[in-house]
PAVEXVO-890638 format. One record per residue (C-alpha): residue in one letter; x, y, z; residue number from 1. Coordinates in nm, 2 decimals, padded with zeros to 4 digits. Each point is the difference from the previous one (the first is absolute). Layout:
N
atom r=A u=X v=Y w=Z k=NUM;
...
END
This chain:
117
atom r=M u=01.16 v=05.48 w=15.94 k=1;
atom r=F u=-00.11 v=00.34 w=00.05 k=2;
atom r=L u=00.32 v=00.15 w=-00.18 k=3;
atom r=K u=-00.11 v=-00.19 w=-00.34 k=4;
atom r=L u=00.39 v=-00.08 w=-00.07 k=5;
atom r=S u=00.09 v=-00.18 w=-00.30 k=6;
atom r=H u=00.17 v=-00.30 w=00.15 k=7;
atom r=T u=-00.34 v=-00.11 w=00.14 k=8;
atom r=R u=-00.10 v=-00.09 w=-00.35 k=9;
atom r=L u=00.32 v=-00.25 w=-00.05 k=10;
atom r=D u=-00.04 v=-00.36 w=00.03 k=11;
atom r=I u=00.25 v=-00.05 w=00.26 k=12;
atom r=F u=-00.18 v=00.25 w=00.23 k=13;
atom r=S u=-00.35 v=-00.19 w=-00.07 k=14;
atom r=A u=00.18 v=-00.34 w=00.05 k=15;
atom r=S u=00.17 v=00.10 w=00.32 k=16;
atom r=R u=-00.36 v=00.12 w=00.13 k=17;
atom r=E u=-00.17 v=-00.36 w=-00.09 k=18;
atom r=L u=00.28 v=-00.17 w=00.21 k=19;
atom r=V u=-00.07 v=00.22 w=00.28 k=20;
atom r=L u=-00.38 v=-00.08 w=00.00 k=21;
atom r=G u=00.08 v=-00.36 w=-00.04 k=22;
atom r=I u=00.25 v=-00.01 w=00.27 k=23;
atom r=Y u=-00.23 v=00.15 w=00.24 k=24;
atom r=K u=-00.27 v=-00.26 w=-00.11 k=25;
atom r=T u=00.22 v=-00.24 w=00.04 k=26;
atom r=T u=00.14 v=00.05 w=00.33 k=27;
atom r=R u=-00.36 v=00.02 w=00.14 k=28;
atom r=S u=00.00 v=-00.35 w=00.05 k=29;
atom r=F u=00.32 v=00.00 w=00.20 k=30;
atom r=P u=-00.06 v=-00.11 w=00.41 k=31;
atom r=P u=-00.09 v=00.30 w=00.22 k=32;
atom r=E u=00.35 v=-00.02 w=00.20 k=33;
atom r=E u=00.20 v=00.08 w=-00.34 k=34;
atom r=K u=-00.22 v=00.32 w=-00.04 k=35;
atom r=Y u=00.31 v=00.24 w=00.13 k=36;
atom r=A u=00.26 v=-00.24 w=-00.08 k=37;
atom r=L u=00.02 v=-00.19 w=-00.38 k=38;
atom r=T u=-00.32 v=00.11 w=-00.12 k=39;
atom r=Q u=00.12 v=00.39 w=00.06 k=40;
atom r=Q u=00.32 v=-00.07 w=-00.14 k=41;
atom r=I u=-00.13 v=-00.14 w=-00.33 k=42;
atom r=R u=-00.26 v=00.31 w=00.00 k=43;
atom r=R u=00.23 v=00.24 w=00.05 k=44;
atom r=A u=00.26 v=-00.16 w=-00.25 k=45;
atom r=A u=-00.27 v=00.04 w=-00.29 k=46;
atom r=V u=-00.10 v=00.35 w=00.09 k=47;
atom r=S u=00.37 v=00.07 w=-00.06 k=48;
atom r=V u=00.02 v=-00.15 w=-00.33 k=49;
atom r=H u=-00.30 v=00.24 w=-00.10 k=50;
atom r=L u=00.15 v=00.34 w=00.18 k=51;
atom r=N u=00.34 v=-00.08 w=-00.14 k=52;
atom r=I u=-00.09 v=-00.01 w=-00.33 k=53;
atom r=A u=-00.24 v=00.31 w=00.02 k=54;
atom r=E u=00.30 v=00.19 w=00.21 k=55;
atom r=G u=00.28 v=-00.13 w=-00.31 k=56;
atom r=F u=-00.24 v=00.17 w=-00.24 k=57;
atom r=S u=00.01 v=00.33 w=00.17 k=58;
atom r=R u=00.41 v=-00.01 w=-00.02 k=59;
atom r=K u=00.17 v=00.23 w=-00.25 k=60;
atom r=S u=00.34 v=-00.22 w=-00.03 k=61;
atom r=A u=00.01 v=-00.32 w=-00.14 k=62;
atom r=A u=00.22 v=-00.11 w=00.27 k=63;
atom r=E u=-00.25 v=00.09 w=00.27 k=64;
atom r=R u=-00.31 v=-00.16 w=-00.19 k=65;
atom r=K u=00.21 v=-00.31 w=-00.05 k=66;
atom r=R u=00.06 v=00.00 w=00.40 k=67;
atom r=F u=-00.36 v=00.00 w=00.07 k=68;
atom r=F u=-00.09 v=-00.27 w=-00.24 k=69;
atom r=E u=00.31 v=-00.21 w=00.14 k=70;
atom r=I u=-00.19 v=00.02 w=00.36 k=71;
atom r=S u=-00.32 v=-00.08 w=-00.16 k=72;
atom r=R u=00.13 v=-00.32 w=-00.14 k=73;
atom r=G u=00.17 v=-00.07 w=00.35 k=74;
atom r=S u=-00.36 v=00.02 w=00.12 k=75;
atom r=L u=-00.08 v=-00.25 w=-00.25 k=76;
atom r=I u=00.24 v=-00.23 w=00.12 k=77;
atom r=E u=-00.10 v=00.05 w=00.35 k=78;
atom r=I u=-00.36 v=-00.06 w=-00.03 k=79;
atom r=D u=00.12 v=-00.32 w=-00.20 k=80;
atom r=T u=00.21 v=-00.12 w=00.29 k=81;
atom r=A u=-00.27 v=00.07 w=00.25 k=82;
atom r=L u=-00.24 v=-00.19 w=-00.20 k=83;
atom r=D u=00.21 v=-00.27 w=00.03 k=84;
atom r=I u=00.01 v=00.00 w=00.36 k=85;
atom r=A u=-00.37 v=00.02 w=-00.03 k=86;
atom r=I u=-00.02 v=-00.33 w=-00.19 k=87;
atom r=V u=00.24 v=-00.18 w=00.22 k=88;
atom r=L u=-00.19 v=00.09 w=00.32 k=89;
atom r=D u=-00.37 v=-00.12 w=-00.19 k=90;
atom r=Y u=-00.12 v=00.34 w=-00.01 k=91;
atom r=I u=-00.06 v=-00.02 w=-00.35 k=92;
atom r=K u=00.01 v=-00.24 w=-00.27 k=93;
atom r=E u=00.22 v=00.05 w=-00.30 k=94;
atom r=E u=-00.20 v=-00.07 w=-00.23 k=95;
atom r=N u=-00.29 v=00.27 w=00.10 k=96;
atom r=L u=00.30 v=00.26 w=-00.06 k=97;
atom r=A u=00.02 v=-00.06 w=-00.37 k=98;
atom r=P u=-00.16 v=00.34 w=-00.08 k=99;
atom r=E u=00.22 v=00.22 w=00.26 k=100;
atom r=A u=00.26 v=-00.20 w=-00.15 k=101;
atom r=E u=-00.08 v=00.13 w=-00.34 k=102;
atom r=K u=-00.03 v=00.34 w=00.07 k=103;
atom r=M u=00.36 v=-00.03 w=00.19 k=104;
atom r=I u=00.14 v=-00.16 w=-00.28 k=105;
atom r=R u=-00.15 v=00.26 w=-00.21 k=106;
atom r=C u=00.11 v=00.29 w=00.21 k=107;
atom r=F u=00.35 v=-00.13 w=00.03 k=108;
atom r=Q u=00.05 v=-00.03 w=-00.35 k=109;
atom r=M u=-00.09 v=00.36 w=-00.07 k=110;
atom r=L u=00.18 v=00.13 w=00.28 k=111;
atom r=S u=00.32 v=-00.20 w=-00.14 k=112;
atom r=K u=-00.06 v=00.12 w=-00.33 k=113;
atom r=M u=-00.03 v=00.39 w=00.14 k=114;
atom r=I u=00.31 v=-00.03 w=00.20 k=115;
atom r=N u=00.22 v=-00.14 w=-00.29 k=116;
atom r=S u=-00.14 v=00.22 w=-00.27 k=117;
END
């Protein structure tokens, strides 16, 4: 933000930022007793996606960059799994997750291309 680095203008960076914001909005409706459990875990994983993308772009070697992108993609899988639990527990309806699902799929696809290139 303050450093004005080039990765902040990339689609993956914008997409992961939008995912974080969407996840925060989505988890606001979770029960209060989940504040320090599932809600926090999902939010932390979403922030991890975004932060690991940023850190990956700061690495000089391709191997290091890919490793951070793999961690970011792993966090997406963590979010997906945790949201499945939230659906089963009836904290949220699957159809209400459509916008976040699209964002997650988009980020997953972009990260996969970056890892495999």
